[in-house]
Biopython code that builds the backbone (N, CA, C, O; Angstrom):
import numpy as np
from Bio.PDB.StructureBuilder import StructureBuilder

atoms = [
    (1, "MET", "N", (11.404, 24.722, 19.236)),
    (1, "MET", "CA", (11.771, 24.769, 17.842)),
    (1, "MET", "C", (10.566, 24.356, 17.004)),
    (1, "MET", "O", (9.567, 23.858, 17.522)),
    (2, "GLY", "N", (10.684, 24.572, 15.726)),
    (2, "GLY", "CA", (9.592, 24.182, 14.863)),
    (2, "GLY", "C", (9.976, 24.270, 13.402)),
    (2, "GLY", "O", (11.030, 24.792, 13.039)),
    (3, "ILE", "N", (9.091, 23.744, 12.579)),
    (3, "ILE", "CA", (9.267, 23.783, 11.131)),
    (3, "ILE", "C", (7.969, 24.312, 10.530)),
    (3, "ILE", "O", (6.881, 23.841, 10.859)),
    (4, "ASP", "N", (8.101, 25.296, 9.647)),
    (4, "ASP", "CA", (6.931, 25.825, 8.966)),
    (4, "ASP", "C", (6.552, 24.860, 7.855)),
    (4, "ASP", "O", (7.354, 24.541, 6.977)),
    (5, "PHE", "N", (5.308, 24.403, 7.918)),
    (5, "PHE", "CA", (4.853, 23.426, 6.935)),
    (5, "PHE", "C", (3.359, 23.567, 6.719)),
    (5, "PHE", "O", (2.581, 23.550, 7.673)),
    (6, "ASP", "N", (2.968, 23.702, 5.488)),
    (6, "ASP", "CA", (1.563, 23.707, 5.101)),
    (6, "ASP", "C", (0.759, 24.752, 5.881)),
    (6, "ASP", "O", (-0.366, 24.494, 6.309)),
    (7, "GLY", "N", (1.352, 25.925, 6.053)),
    (7, "GLY", "CA", (0.645, 27.025, 6.698)),
    (7, "GLY", "C", (0.620, 27.008, 8.209)),
    (7, "GLY", "O", (-0.066, 27.828, 8.819)),
    (8, "LYS", "N", (1.354, 26.090, 8.835)),
    (8, "LYS", "CA", (1.409, 26.082, 10.295)),
    (8, "LYS", "C", (2.815, 25.711, 10.749)),
    (8, "LYS", "O", (3.638, 25.246, 9.960)),
    (9, "THR", "N", (3.069, 25.921, 12.014)),
    (9, "THR", "CA", (4.360, 25.572, 12.582)),
    (9, "THR", "C", (4.237, 24.239, 13.305)),
    (9, "THR", "O", (3.429, 24.079, 14.219)),
    (10, "ILE", "N", (5.052, 23.293, 12.876)),
    (10, "ILE", "CA", (5.081, 21.959, 13.486)),
    (10, "ILE", "C", (6.173, 21.971, 14.548)),
    (10, "ILE", "O", (7.334, 22.252, 14.249)),
    (11, "GLU", "N", (5.801, 21.668, 15.785)),
    (11, "GLU", "CA", (6.773, 21.673, 16.878)),
    (11, "GLU", "C", (7.752, 20.514, 16.750)),
    (11, "GLU", "O", (7.365, 19.378, 16.480)),
    (12, "THR", "N", (9.043, 20.832, 16.953)),
    (12, "THR", "CA", (10.075, 19.804, 16.972)),
    (12, "THR", "C", (10.955, 20.005, 18.201)),
    (12, "THR", "O", (10.996, 21.084, 18.791)),
    (13, "THR", "N", (11.650, 18.947, 18.564)),
    (13, "THR", "CA", (12.615, 19.033, 19.659)),
    (13, "THR", "C", (13.887, 19.696, 19.133)),
    (13, "THR", "O", (14.003, 19.971, 17.939)),
    (14, "ALA", "N", (14.825, 19.947, 20.017)),
    (14, "ALA", "CA", (16.108, 20.523, 19.616)),
    (14, "ALA", "C", (16.843, 19.605, 18.642)),
    (14, "ALA", "O", (17.663, 20.075, 17.853)),
    (15, "SER", "N", (16.561, 18.309, 18.687)),
    (15, "SER", "CA", (17.199, 17.335, 17.800)),
    (15, "SER", "C", (16.449, 17.159, 16.480)),
    (15, "SER", "O", (16.891, 16.399, 15.619)),
    (16, "GLY", "N", (15.325, 17.850, 16.312)),
    (16, "GLY", "CA", (14.572, 17.779, 15.062)),
    (16, "GLY", "C", (13.478, 16.734, 15.019)),
    (16, "GLY", "O", (12.892, 16.504, 13.960)),
    (17, "TYR", "N", (13.185, 16.090, 16.146)),
    (17, "TYR", "CA", (12.112, 15.093, 16.203)),
    (17, "TYR", "C", (10.783, 15.794, 16.451)),
    (17, "TYR", "O", (10.732, 16.814, 17.138)),
    (18, "LEU", "N", (9.710, 15.245, 15.891)),
    (18, "LEU", "CA", (8.388, 15.820, 16.106)),
    (18, "LEU", "C", (7.994, 15.716, 17.575)),
    (18, "LEU", "O", (8.218, 14.690, 18.217)),
    (19, "VAL", "N", (7.411, 16.776, 18.094)),
    (19, "VAL", "CA", (6.896, 16.751, 19.460)),
    (19, "VAL", "C", (5.594, 15.960, 19.499)),
    (19, "VAL", "O", (5.340, 15.219, 20.448)),
    (20, "HIS", "N", (4.782, 16.118, 18.478)),
    (20, "HIS", "CA", (3.487, 15.436, 18.399)),
    (20, "HIS", "C", (3.494, 14.518, 17.173)),
    (20, "HIS", "O", (3.515, 15.000, 16.040)),
    (21, "GLN", "N", (3.475, 13.211, 17.389)),
    (21, "GLN", "CA", (3.514, 12.266, 16.284)),
    (21, "GLN", "C", (2.313, 12.407, 15.352)),
    (21, "GLN", "O", (2.391, 12.020, 14.186)),
    (22, "ASP", "N", (1.210, 12.953, 15.849)),
    (22, "ASP", "CA", (0.019, 13.148, 15.013)),
    (22, "ASP", "C", (0.247, 14.197, 13.922)),
    (22, "ASP", "O", (-0.537, 14.276, 12.976)),
    (23, "ASP", "N", (1.302, 15.000, 14.037)),
    (23, "ASP", "CA", (1.607, 16.000, 13.012)),
    (23, "ASP", "C", (2.214, 15.377, 11.765)),
    (23, "ASP", "O", (2.283, 16.030, 10.724)),
    (24, "TRP", "N", (2.658, 14.122, 11.852)),
    (24, "TRP", "CA", (3.370, 13.488, 10.748)),
    (24, "TRP", "C", (2.452, 13.220, 9.565)),
    (24, "TRP", "O", (1.280, 12.884, 9.728)),
    (25, "SER", "N", (3.010, 13.376, 8.380)),
    (25, "SER", "CA", (2.351, 12.979, 7.135)),
    (25, "SER", "C", (3.454, 12.607, 6.154)),
    (25, "SER", "O", (4.624, 12.921, 6.376)),
    (26, "ARG", "N", (3.082, 11.946, 5.083)),
    (26, "ARG", "CA", (4.084, 11.591, 4.070)),
    (26, "ARG", "C", (4.681, 12.856, 3.444)),
    (26, "ARG", "O", (5.871, 12.892, 3.131)),
    (27, "ASP", "N", (3.868, 13.877, 3.263)),
    (27, "ASP", "CA", (4.385, 15.137, 2.713)),
    (27, "ASP", "C", (5.388, 15.782, 3.667)),
    (27, "ASP", "O", (6.423, 16.292, 3.239)),
    (28, "LEU", "N", (5.072, 15.755, 4.963)),
    (28, "LEU", "CA", (6.003, 16.301, 5.946)),
    (28, "LEU", "C", (7.288, 15.474, 5.963)),
    (28, "LEU", "O", (8.378, 16.036, 6.068)),
    (29, "ALA", "N", (7.175, 14.155, 5.862)),
    (29, "ALA", "CA", (8.361, 13.299, 5.822)),
    (29, "ALA", "C", (9.251, 13.672, 4.637)),
    (29, "ALA", "O", (10.475, 13.716, 4.766)),
    (30, "SER", "N", (8.644, 13.938, 3.499)),
    (30, "SER", "CA", (9.417, 14.348, 2.322)),
    (30, "SER", "C", (10.141, 15.662, 2.585)),
    (30, "SER", "O", (11.286, 15.837, 2.168)),
    (31, "ARG", "N", (9.482, 16.579, 3.269)),
    (31, "ARG", "CA", (10.114, 17.858, 3.611)),
    (31, "ARG", "C", (11.266, 17.644, 4.579)),
    (31, "ARG", "O", (12.344, 18.207, 4.392)),
    (32, "LEU", "N", (11.048, 16.827, 5.621)),
    (32, "LEU", "CA", (12.105, 16.553, 6.598)),
    (32, "LEU", "C", (13.306, 15.897, 5.920)),
    (32, "LEU", "O", (14.452, 16.241, 6.208)),
    (33, "ALA", "N", (13.039, 14.959, 5.027)),
    (33, "ALA", "CA", (14.118, 14.285, 4.306)),
    (33, "ALA", "C", (14.887, 15.273, 3.428)),
    (33, "ALA", "O", (16.117, 15.249, 3.391)),
    (34, "ALA", "N", (14.164, 16.137, 2.725)),
    (34, "ALA", "CA", (14.810, 17.121, 1.858)),
    (34, "ALA", "C", (15.734, 18.036, 2.658)),
    (34, "ALA", "O", (16.794, 18.431, 2.171)),
    (35, "GLN", "N", (15.335, 18.371, 3.878)),
    (35, "GLN", "CA", (16.191, 19.206, 4.734)),
    (35, "GLN", "C", (17.498, 18.495, 5.061)),
    (35, "GLN", "O", (18.490, 19.142, 5.398)),
    (36, "GLU", "N", (17.506, 17.172, 4.964)),
    (36, "GLU", "CA", (18.699, 16.379, 5.246)),
    (36, "GLU", "C", (19.338, 15.872, 3.951)),
    (36, "GLU", "O", (20.129, 14.929, 3.964)),
    (37, "GLN", "N", (18.980, 16.517, 2.826)),
    (37, "GLN", "CA", (19.498, 16.185, 1.506)),
    (37, "GLN", "C", (19.235, 14.730, 1.120)),
    (37, "GLN", "O", (20.088, 14.076, 0.520)),
    (38, "ILE", "N", (18.055, 14.232, 1.467)),
    (38, "ILE", "CA", (17.640, 12.879, 1.097)),
    (38, "ILE", "C", (16.400, 12.985, 0.219)),
    (38, "ILE", "O", (15.404, 13.598, 0.602)),
    (39, "GLU", "N", (16.474, 12.383, -0.960)),
    (39, "GLU", "CA", (15.307, 12.281, -1.823)),
    (39, "GLU", "C", (14.732, 10.884, -1.618)),
    (39, "GLU", "O", (15.389, 9.886, -1.915)),
    (40, "LEU", "N", (13.523, 10.818, -1.117)),
    (40, "LEU", "CA", (12.928, 9.539, -0.728)),
    (40, "LEU", "C", (12.561, 8.685, -1.939)),
    (40, "LEU", "O", (11.864, 9.127, -2.852)),
    (41, "THR", "N", (13.052, 7.453, -1.915)),
    (41, "THR", "CA", (12.747, 6.451, -2.939)),
    (41, "THR", "C", (11.810, 5.410, -2.324)),
    (41, "THR", "O", (11.461, 5.499, -1.147)),
    (42, "ASP", "N", (11.413, 4.435, -3.119)),
    (42, "ASP", "CA", (10.573, 3.365, -2.586)),
    (42, "ASP", "C", (11.253, 2.637, -1.429)),
    (42, "ASP", "O", (10.589, 2.257, -0.465)),
    (43, "LYS", "N", (12.561, 2.440, -1.513)),
    (43, "LYS", "CA", (13.266, 1.751, -0.427)),
    (43, "LYS", "C", (13.275, 2.591, 0.845)),
    (43, "LYS", "O", (13.145, 2.052, 1.944)),
    (44, "HIS", "N", (13.426, 3.903, 0.705)),
    (44, "HIS", "CA", (13.321, 4.777, 1.876)),
    (44, "HIS", "C", (11.943, 4.605, 2.523)),
    (44, "HIS", "O", (11.826, 4.456, 3.740)),
    (45, "TRP", "N", (10.901, 4.629, 1.679)),
    (45, "TRP", "CA", (9.537, 4.512, 2.206)),
    (45, "TRP", "C", (9.306, 3.161, 2.871)),
    (45, "TRP", "O", (8.580, 3.070, 3.861)),
    (46, "ASP", "N", (9.924, 2.111, 2.331)),
    (46, "ASP", "CA", (9.809, 0.798, 2.972)),
    (46, "ASP", "C", (10.361, 0.844, 4.395)),
    (46, "ASP", "O", (9.747, 0.319, 5.324)),
    (47, "VAL", "N", (11.523, 1.473, 4.557)),
    (47, "VAL", "CA", (12.126, 1.586, 5.896)),
    (47, "VAL", "C", (11.251, 2.451, 6.794)),
    (47, "VAL", "O", (10.984, 2.085, 7.939)),
    (48, "ILE", "N", (10.805, 3.593, 6.283)),
    (48, "ILE", "CA", (9.960, 4.500, 7.071)),
    (48, "ILE", "C", (8.671, 3.788, 7.484)),
    (48, "ILE", "O", (8.277, 3.846, 8.648)),
    (49, "ASP", "N", (8.023, 3.128, 6.547)),
    (49, "ASP", "CA", (6.780, 2.418, 6.863)),
    (49, "ASP", "C", (7.027, 1.329, 7.907)),
    (49, "ASP", "O", (6.229, 1.152, 8.827)),
    (50, "TYR", "N", (8.139, 0.599, 7.760)),
    (50, "TYR", "CA", (8.476, -0.442, 8.727)),
    (50, "TYR", "C", (8.689, 0.159, 10.121)),
    (50, "TYR", "O", (8.173, -0.368, 11.107)),
    (51, "LEU", "N", (9.438, 1.248, 10.206)),
    (51, "LEU", "CA", (9.686, 1.878, 11.500)),
    (51, "LEU", "C", (8.375, 2.326, 12.151)),
    (51, "LEU", "O", (8.178, 2.148, 13.353)),
    (52, "ARG", "N", (7.496, 2.900, 11.359)),
    (52, "ARG", "CA", (6.205, 3.342, 11.892)),
    (52, "ARG", "C", (5.353, 2.159, 12.329)),
    (52, "ARG", "O", (4.719, 2.210, 13.384)),
    (53, "GLU", "N", (5.329, 1.089, 11.527)),
    (53, "GLU", "CA", (4.567, -0.109, 11.905)),
    (53, "GLU", "C", (5.073, -0.675, 13.224)),
    (53, "GLU", "O", (4.285, -0.991, 14.115)),
    (54, "GLU", "N", (6.374, -0.801, 13.345)),
    (54, "GLU", "CA", (6.951, -1.357, 14.570)),
    (54, "GLU", "C", (6.618, -0.490, 15.774)),
    (54, "GLU", "O", (6.281, -1.001, 16.842)),
    (55, "TYR", "N", (6.714, 0.821, 15.598)),
    (55, "TYR", "CA", (6.466, 1.721, 16.724)),
    (55, "TYR", "C", (4.994, 1.709, 17.133)),
    (55, "TYR", "O", (4.674, 1.533, 18.309)),
    (56, "PHE", "N", (4.118, 1.894, 16.178)),
    (56, "PHE", "CA", (2.697, 2.061, 16.508)),
    (56, "PHE", "C", (1.946, 0.750, 16.714)),
    (56, "PHE", "O", (0.908, 0.732, 17.376)),
    (57, "GLU", "N", (2.459, -0.356, 16.151)),
    (57, "GLU", "CA", (1.742, -1.619, 16.266)),
    (57, "GLU", "C", (2.407, -2.613, 17.215)),
    (57, "GLU", "O", (1.837, -3.664, 17.505)),
    (58, "HIS", "N", (3.597, -2.295, 17.698)),
    (58, "HIS", "CA", (4.328, -3.235, 18.550)),
    (58, "HIS", "C", (4.891, -2.552, 19.792)),
    (58, "HIS", "O", (6.098, -2.566, 20.032)),
    (59, "ASN", "N", (4.003, -1.959, 20.570)),
    (59, "ASN", "CA", (4.377, -1.463, 21.892)),
    (59, "ASN", "C", (5.479, -0.419, 21.861)),
    (59, "ASN", "O", (6.369, -0.424, 22.711)),
    (60, "GLU", "N", (5.422, 0.485, 20.876)),
    (60, "GLU", "CA", (6.378, 1.585, 20.742)),
    (60, "GLU", "C", (7.821, 1.098, 20.636)),
    (60, "GLU", "O", (8.739, 1.688, 21.206)),
    (61, "SER", "N", (7.994, 0.014, 19.898)),
    (61, "SER", "CA", (9.320, -0.546, 19.638)),
    (61, "SER", "C", (10.042, 0.301, 18.594)),
    (61, "SER", "O", (9.467, 0.656, 17.565)),
    (62, "THR", "N", (11.309, 0.621, 18.868)),
    (62, "THR", "CA", (12.131, 1.322, 17.887)),
    (62, "THR", "C", (13.267, 0.385, 17.481)),
    (62, "THR", "O", (14.252, 0.250, 18.207)),
    (63, "PRO", "N", (13.132, -0.262, 16.324)),
    (63, "PRO", "CA", (14.100, -1.272, 15.897)),
    (63, "PRO", "C", (15.500, -0.691, 15.699)),
    (63, "PRO", "O", (15.664, 0.451, 15.270)),
    (64, "ASN", "N", (16.504, -1.511, 16.024)),
    (64, "ASN", "CA", (17.872, -1.100, 15.754)),
    (64, "ASN", "C", (18.225, -1.496, 14.319)),
    (64, "ASN", "O", (17.431, -2.120, 13.616)),
    (65, "THR", "N", (19.429, -1.121, 13.907)),
    (65, "THR", "CA", (19.841, -1.350, 12.526)),
    (65, "THR", "C", (19.824, -2.838, 12.166)),
    (65, "THR", "O", (19.387, -3.201, 11.074)),
    (66, "ARG", "N", (20.288, -3.685, 13.056)),
    (66, "ARG", "CA", (20.308, -5.126, 12.779)),
    (66, "ARG", "C", (18.896, -5.640, 12.483)),
    (66, "ARG", "O", (18.702, -6.432, 11.562)),
    (67, "THR", "N", (17.927, -5.193, 13.255)),
    (67, "THR", "CA", (16.544, -5.616, 13.055)),
    (67, "THR", "C", (15.995, -5.079, 11.733)),
    (67, "THR", "O", (15.257, -5.770, 11.031)),
    (68, "ILE", "N", (16.362, -3.846, 11.403)),
    (68, "ILE", "CA", (15.913, -3.255, 10.133)),
    (68, "ILE", "C", (16.509, -4.030, 8.954)),
    (68, "ILE", "O", (15.821, -4.282, 7.964)),
    (69, "ILE", "N", (17.785, -4.407, 9.061)),
    (69, "ILE", "CA", (18.434, -5.185, 7.999)),
    (69, "ILE", "C", (17.649, -6.467, 7.733)),
    (69, "ILE", "O", (17.350, -6.799, 6.586)),
    (70, "LYS", "N", (17.323, -7.171, 8.796)),
    (70, "LYS", "CA", (16.590, -8.437, 8.653)),
    (70, "LYS", "C", (15.216, -8.195, 8.019)),
    (70, "LYS", "O", (14.822, -8.911, 7.098)),
    (71, "ALA", "N", (14.496, -7.195, 8.506)),
    (71, "ALA", "CA", (13.147, -6.917, 7.994)),
    (71, "ALA", "C", (13.176, -6.484, 6.530)),
    (71, "ALA", "O", (12.325, -6.904, 5.747)),
    (72, "MET", "N", (14.141, -5.651, 6.154)),
    (72, "MET", "CA", (14.210, -5.190, 4.767)),
    (72, "MET", "C", (14.655, -6.325, 3.848)),
    (72, "MET", "O", (14.233, -6.383, 2.693)),
    (73, "GLY", "N", (15.497, -7.221, 4.343)),
    (73, "GLY", "CA", (15.873, -8.396, 3.554)),
    (73, "GLY", "C", (14.654, -9.224, 3.209)),
    (73, "GLY", "O", (14.504, -9.697, 2.082)),
    (74, "GLU", "N", (13.777, -9.396, 4.201)),
    (74, "GLU", "CA", (12.537, -10.148, 3.972)),
    (74, "GLU", "C", (11.607, -9.384, 3.039)),
    (74, "GLU", "O", (11.004, -9.970, 2.141)),
    (75, "ARG", "N", (11.492, -8.087, 3.249)),
    (75, "ARG", "CA", (10.574, -7.279, 2.446)),
    (75, "ARG", "C", (11.039, -7.168, 0.999)),
    (75, "ARG", "O", (10.232, -7.243, 0.073)),
    (76, "TRP", "N", (12.351, -6.987, 0.809)),
    (76, "TRP", "CA", (12.886, -6.777, -0.538)),
    (76, "TRP", "C", (13.272, -8.078, -1.222)),
    (76, "TRP", "O", (13.543, -8.082, -2.422)),
    (77, "GLY", "N", (13.305, -9.180, -0.486)),
    (77, "GLY", "CA", (13.666, -10.463, -1.077)),
    (77, "GLY", "C", (15.101, -10.532, -1.561)),
    (77, "GLY", "O", (15.403, -11.202, -2.549)),
    (78, "GLU", "N", (15.979, -9.836, -0.862)),
    (78, "GLU", "CA", (17.396, -9.837, -1.223)),
    (78, "GLU", "C", (18.240, -9.704, 0.040)),
    (78, "GLU", "O", (17.737, -9.354, 1.107)),
    (79, "LYS", "N", (19.531, -9.989, -0.104)),
    (79, "LYS", "CA", (20.430, -9.840, 1.031)),
    (79, "LYS", "C", (20.677, -8.345, 1.259)),
    (79, "LYS", "O", (21.093, -7.629, 0.348)),
    (80, "VAL", "N", (20.421, -7.897, 2.457)),
    (80, "VAL", "CA", (20.603, -6.496, 2.815)),
    (80, "VAL", "C", (21.727, -6.427, 3.838)),
    (80, "VAL", "O", (21.796, -7.236, 4.764)),
    (81, "ASP", "N", (22.600, -5.453, 3.657)),
    (81, "ASP", "CA", (23.664, -5.267, 4.635)),
    (81, "ASP", "C", (23.597, -3.846, 5.201)),
    (81, "ASP", "O", (22.818, -3.008, 4.748)),
    (82, "GLN", "N", (24.421, -3.616, 6.181)),
    (82, "GLN", "CA", (24.420, -2.329, 6.875)),
    (82, "GLN", "C", (24.691, -1.174, 5.903)),
    (82, "GLN", "O", (24.070, -0.116, 6.013)),
    (83, "LYS", "N", (25.610, -1.371, 4.954)),
    (83, "LYS", "CA", (25.946, -0.312, 4.003)),
    (83, "LYS", "C", (24.723, 0.126, 3.204)),
    (83, "LYS", "O", (24.535, 1.318, 2.957)),
    (84, "MET", "N", (23.895, -0.826, 2.801)),
    (84, "MET", "CA", (22.697, -0.488, 2.027)),
    (84, "MET", "C", (21.798, 0.468, 2.815)),
    (84, "MET", "O", (21.271, 1.434, 2.261)),
    (85, "LEU", "N", (21.628, 0.193, 4.105)),
    (85, "LEU", "CA", (20.771, 1.060, 4.917)),
    (85, "LEU", "C", (21.415, 2.422, 5.162)),
    (85, "LEU", "O", (20.737, 3.449, 5.166)),
    (86, "TYR", "N", (22.736, 2.419, 5.367)),
    (86, "TYR", "CA", (23.427, 3.695, 5.572)),
    (86, "TYR", "C", (23.500, 4.512, 4.287)),
    (86, "TYR", "O", (23.632, 5.734, 4.347)),
    (87, "ASP", "N", (23.419, 3.867, 3.131)),
    (87, "ASP", "CA", (23.310, 4.609, 1.875)),
    (87, "ASP", "C", (21.975, 5.349, 1.813)),
    (87, "ASP", "O", (21.887, 6.434, 1.239)),
    (88, "LEU", "N", (20.945, 4.760, 2.403)),
    (88, "LEU", "CA", (19.627, 5.401, 2.436)),
    (88, "LEU", "C", (19.560, 6.494, 3.491)),
    (88, "LEU", "O", (19.082, 7.596, 3.225)),
    (89, "PHE", "N", (20.045, 6.182, 4.694)),
    (89, "PHE", "CA", (19.997, 7.113, 5.830)),
    (89, "PHE", "C", (21.399, 7.210, 6.429)),
    (89, "PHE", "O", (21.713, 6.497, 7.383)),
    (90, "PRO", "N", (22.248, 8.090, 5.877)),
    (90, "PRO", "CA", (23.661, 8.132, 6.244)),
    (90, "PRO", "C", (23.954, 8.429, 7.714)),
    (90, "PRO", "O", (25.010, 8.045, 8.217)),
    (91, "LEU", "N", (23.052, 9.095, 8.400)),
    (91, "LEU", "CA", (23.323, 9.460, 9.792)),
    (91, "LEU", "C", (22.903, 8.387, 10.784)),
    (91, "LEU", "O", (23.137, 8.545, 11.982)),
    (92, "ASP", "N", (22.299, 7.314, 10.332)),
    (92, "ASP", "CA", (21.891, 6.156, 11.132)),
    (92, "ASP", "C", (20.472, 5.777, 10.717)),
    (92, "ASP", "O", (19.542, 6.561, 10.905)),
    (93, "PRO", "N", (20.303, 4.596, 10.162)),
    (93, "PRO", "CA", (18.982, 4.198, 9.679)),
    (93, "PRO", "C", (17.896, 4.244, 10.746)),
    (93, "PRO", "O", (16.775, 4.666, 10.460)),
    (94, "SER", "N", (18.203, 3.819, 11.969)),
    (94, "SER", "CA", (17.154, 3.805, 12.988)),
    (94, "SER", "C", (16.873, 5.208, 13.521)),
    (94, "SER", "O", (15.718, 5.542, 13.784)),
    (95, "LYS", "N", (17.887, 6.017, 13.681)),
    (95, "LYS", "CA", (17.669, 7.352, 14.249)),
    (95, "LYS", "C", (17.225, 8.364, 13.199)),
    (95, "LYS", "O", (16.198, 9.020, 13.372)),
    (96, "GLN", "N", (17.986, 8.501, 12.108)),
    (96, "GLN", "CA", (17.601, 9.439, 11.063)),
    (96, "GLN", "C", (16.302, 8.983, 10.401)),
    (96, "GLN", "O", (15.414, 9.795, 10.139)),
    (97, "GLY", "N", (16.195, 7.686, 10.134)),
    (97, "GLY", "CA", (14.955, 7.161, 9.566)),
    (97, "GLY", "C", (13.780, 7.389, 10.496)),
    (97, "GLY", "O", (12.689, 7.749, 10.053)),
    (98, "GLY", "N", (14.004, 7.179, 11.784)),
    (98, "GLY", "CA", (12.948, 7.408, 12.771)),
    (98, "GLY", "C", (12.512, 8.855, 12.847)),
    (98, "GLY", "O", (11.325, 9.146, 12.997)),
    (99, "ARG", "N", (13.474, 9.766, 12.744)),
    (99, "ARG", "CA", (13.148, 11.196, 12.774)),
    (99, "ARG", "C", (12.265, 11.553, 11.578)),
    (99, "ARG", "O", (11.263, 12.253, 11.728)),
    (100, "ILE", "N", (12.642, 11.066, 10.387)),
    (100, "ILE", "CA", (11.855, 11.341, 9.180)),
    (100, "ILE", "C", (10.498, 10.635, 9.254)),
    (100, "ILE", "O", (9.512, 11.121, 8.701)),
    (101, "ALA", "N", (10.453, 9.493, 9.937)),
    (101, "ALA", "CA", (9.202, 8.739, 10.100)),
    (101, "ALA", "C", (8.292, 9.349, 11.161)),
    (101, "ALA", "O", (7.183, 8.860, 11.373)),
    (102, "GLY", "N", (8.744, 10.408, 11.829)),
    (102, "GLY", "CA", (7.906, 11.086, 12.813)),
    (102, "GLY", "C", (7.867, 10.421, 14.170)),
    (102, "GLY", "O", (6.954, 10.670, 14.957)),
    (103, "LEU", "N", (8.848, 9.574, 14.458)),
    (103, "LEU", "CA", (8.881, 8.868, 15.742)),
    (103, "LEU", "C", (9.672, 9.669, 16.776)),
    (103, "LEU", "O", (10.491, 10.511, 16.406)),
    (104, "PRO", "N", (9.439, 9.420, 18.054)),
    (104, "PRO", "CA", (10.215, 10.105, 19.079)),
    (104, "PRO", "C", (11.667, 9.632, 19.059)),
    (104, "PRO", "O", (11.977, 8.547, 18.569)),
    (105, "GLU", "N", (12.530, 10.453, 19.591)),
    (105, "GLU", "CA", (13.954, 10.128, 19.636)),
    (105, "GLU", "C", (14.208, 8.888, 20.482)),
    (105, "GLU", "O", (13.715, 8.768, 21.603)),
    (106, "SER", "N", (14.984, 7.975, 19.924)),
    (106, "SER", "CA", (15.347, 6.756, 20.646)),
    (106, "SER", "C", (16.451, 7.082, 21.647)),
    (106, "SER", "O", (17.372, 7.836, 21.334)),
    (107, "ARG", "N", (16.360, 6.524, 22.828)),
    (107, "ARG", "CA", (17.355, 6.767, 23.862)),
    (107, "ARG", "C", (18.393, 5.656, 23.933)),
    (107, "ARG", "O", (19.320, 5.713, 24.741)),
    (108, "ARG", "N", (18.232, 4.630, 23.072)),
    (108, "ARG", "CA", (19.190, 3.526, 23.124)),
    (108, "ARG", "C", (20.484, 3.953, 22.441)),
    (108, "ARG", "O", (20.484, 4.790, 21.538)),
    (109, "LYS", "N", (21.584, 3.360, 22.890)),
    (109, "LYS", "CA", (22.888, 3.677, 22.323)),
    (109, "LYS", "C", (23.139, 2.792, 21.114)),
    (109, "LYS", "O", (22.695, 1.646, 21.050)),
    (110, "GLY", "N", (23.861, 3.358, 20.161)),
    (110, "GLY", "CA", (24.258, 2.573, 18.999)),
    (110, "GLY", "C", (23.087, 2.201, 18.128)),
    (110, "GLY", "O", (21.931, 2.310, 18.537)),
    (111, "GLY", "N", (23.392, 1.759, 16.919)),
    (111, "GLY", "CA", (22.322, 1.405, 16.000)),
    (111, "GLY", "C", (22.410, -0.013, 15.545)),
    (111, "GLY", "O", (21.584, -0.457, 14.747)),
    (112, "TYR", "N", (23.406, -0.759, 16.033)),
    (112, "TYR", "CA", (23.607, -2.112, 15.520)),
    (112, "TYR", "C", (23.725, -3.091, 16.603)),
    (112, "TYR", "O", (23.898, -4.282, 16.342)),
]
sb = StructureBuilder()
sb.init_structure("model")
sb.init_model(0)
sb.init_chain("A")
sb.init_seg("    ")
for serial, (resi, resn, name, xyz) in enumerate(atoms, 1):
    if name == "N":
        sb.init_residue(resn, " ", resi, " ")
    sb.init_atom(name, np.array(xyz, "f"), 0.0, 1.0, " ", f" {name:<3s}", serial, name[0])
structure = sb.get_structure()
């Protein structure tokens, strides 16, 4: 499978995850989000940036929803709950957010 972007075809898995993480860019993330009817806000980017930092800087860690809640609470300086994250990424903050962030598909069950 693939997605036409910027004059080339970006390979994706059957689930829509990038085959090559090096293909990711912020512009591509915006396109992937738009395909899922998500308009990226600063809070979306905070989650995406956090997911990418955790994956690339911490031994390919893919945080679950509970971990994202804690990290975003610290980053945003406010109490964050599961609903807030699901309002941003309705299909699952760690999985849908990870897909838009250009990370490989997580094999762990559940998001919380």
